[in-house]
Phi, psi and omega in degrees: 000140191281148182284170187294323178298313180297322170300315178295317182298321181294320177292331177295313180290324180295311176303314180297320181298323172293331172283339169295311185291335182273343176086021179274345174223140179292145189274137180207148176291113174234123179254346178245132179273353166063051173251156172206170178267118182294145181288328172275112180295346174301336183267011176104181176286322180221155178235128178247134182246014184302312179310325173300318187283331188271341184313307179298305178296327176289333187059044179227160174296125182299340173288320175298323176291317173305315176303306174308314178296321183285335177287342182246008172297143178302151176252058191262006175095352179276310183272123181276314187207132173235104184250146180267132180222152183290152001266014180157020176273158170245112177273129188238134176239127176300149177294128188305311179302310180295327174299308182303317180302336182291346177296320178292323179301313189297312189290329179283344185227057188297331185271334195233000186301334187263000182291142165235169190241026185286344175290328179052036177074006181286152180269141176217138177255133174243119180250125183213172183068276175046041182277151174308129182292050187247004182167169180297159179286149174244178182295343180296332177270358189284321184295311178296333181286311179304309180299317177293323182286321183288321172297326171300315175306318184289320181297321175296315174300339180268001174101014182263152162265116191252139168237136176250129191230143179246122182265122185267108178284069183263026170228161172097193193293328181292334178282331175294316181292331180291313173307313180291325171300314177298315178296320173295322181285328179297312182295318184290330178291331181278355173110353185281146173273077183243142183270144172293122179299160191297323185264016188279167178275117186269002187291153183301333184290330174299310178301329175289317175292321178299315178301318176294322182291326183288314180296326178284313189251359179069212182266021186307320190282355176285330184280350185267160174294156190307306186286329178288319178297321178297323179288319186286327176287327174300318179298323176285328183273341181302304183308321182289323177291318183292324178307312178294325177299314187298320179297319176292318176298316183294337179289343176261011176071038175242134182226116174285148175279331193208135174249105183270125182265132180296325178309320187295341173301324181270330177287323174282348176090003185296322181294304181305327175296318182293316178301318179297320181293319179297321173301313180296331176280355185078023179260000177244142184215139175268129180198147180059029178076009179231173184253124184244150166269128180279065194295330181301332170277003173246021176099351184268165186286326179222174174274166188227143178285144166258305187234125180294167173304333180286342184095003181273133177286156175269163179305324183293317183294321176295328179294320180301315184293320180299306181289330174300317182295325173301313185274325188258335186263304186266347161065047172281143176287333184211141175232140178235121175259136171251115188233159172291154186295340176294354180267001184318320182286349182273340193299299181299319177293324176292319179294322181294320180292324170295325177303314187286344171274001181092007182267138173287113175302332174304336184281358177245120176243145176243124172253116190258122191256131178286167180287171180239130164257130177270127180249131173221120192059238185263000185263141175219136179214156176267131186244133183226151174291348182267351176264175186274358187248031186287147178236124182305143182309310184304322180293318181294324184288323185292328186281317186241354175091155185297318179301314179293324173303303180300323180288317185295323185287337183274342197293346178235155180297148184302335189265012174245140177286156199237126166253117183268103182273109185294325179291312188292322182308329186260355184285133181261078179205170178297343181290337177276110183304323170304310181296311186302323181272323171293331175290326175303312174301312181299316175312308186303311182294325174298319172296318177291325181290319173309305183303313178299322176294337181268353176082024176266111178266119186266002173299335185269011179296153175240110185295341177296353180273351182276166183168346183293157184305317175296327178296306181300314181302318175303313177291326174291334169295312178301327178285352173285350184296319170305317178301321177299313180298320180292314182294317182308308186291311180303319179263357188046054184234081176296347182295350185286333187294310182296327178295321175302307186302327177294312182304305185297318174303319180291323174292329178283324179296322182291319177299319180296330175289313191271344188230112177294126182278296180259123177251154183264348180277136183305319183304330192265005193293313185303316188288324177302313177295333178288316181287331172292321175295320169302311176306322176293325179288319181297323174304313178301318184283324184285323180292326178294321178299314180295319179300314180297338177261012179050048172252158181271152175249090177299135174263001175218141171221000000 
């Protein structure tokens, strides 16, 4: 069944077509109905700005266009009222009976009522986290992880075929440093007096891996030449680090569909193939002992090094090859990268390089995630994996819980800095938005359990008995979820979900305050059953919004 937005769009365009046929409006090709949900509910359920957009091509007063359009709107029971307001808007209120009937629709389609079809089965890859496999994940990775996994859920709901991928930066200088760090810690555990090199990784997780290797393999790496020992212990330690990273990710309820190795780009010859294509097209030049991409010929301000004088490829070069692999080898229709805001400068040059390779750069989207400040008591500070005050991701999840982590990290737009209040996240009160939303679901389940204990079957309820303002407000809010999914997907902004969940919970709490659900009077049983049916529909929608954020929907609190 079509959503309210889809039906209103169709009615607007149908009304326009009718006005064309009658000659009351000049005929023109119009594809966008220009509708939105107004911020002020007093303006109706939808507002249409199409008359304002058509004023110039029609050479007409937008109020006259709005009047002609409203007079030709279909009377199919979806639109209850359409009023013209200056300077040329049409405020639309949904038909009351149609709104009430949607309670049945939601309960009959609990798994699919929020699904939309804008993805049309296209394949999209979402790559996120992708931290170097040189240690366990820290809280600096958490916000991007939650945004990436939630966006993936939303894309699936919107009709895309989604692959979630973790890119393993398992080649290059950082891996050499990992090998050295691991071997040094291993030797220290074996009793040798060796200093940790300046560029080594000092984390406790390296010591943990070194201890596991010592317990399993004994002193075998002490018997090897230095270079051989570094390589061998690195090979032994990498799976253990990845196992830890997988545990960190799982604590946030994330499971990747694919772990892609940077090394594989070189082993399969895809890196070399990519560089050759760029060279054959005349975009590669040797100068100063290095290999350069002539980015200035692709619209960039300066050229960029692909291969250093040492023969080592740059991060930029491997990024080009990796994305070439995504589009040309694995043939994803669309790719979305969730990156830290410090990668802003890499966006344009990567897109221009892909364009040189024959890829439409518009098929690559970058979601740049701003930093998080963690607040505890009166203290707030920015925590980064490169500073000395890093906190393991698992420690954060253990302290506040996965639900609080996910909700809080989603609560603001990715392009805004976020303050994460650790004390608030653990508070069992309405001040905590996580508690407030989940408590609404638990309250709903409590009501339904009470009804069952009293032998009241609400499957026999009749929604047309409803009509109180708080009842209608709750239903209308429930019907917004497909629009929230669409807005989130079109703009790559999953922060709309927690905002919606809060609004829905508020609507339910107000309904519960204003309308007695279960009555002991026999004469009230028909209304009780109808309100219970509404409560059950609210449970379905609230749970769906929590499911999309990969949060639990508790039945008791």
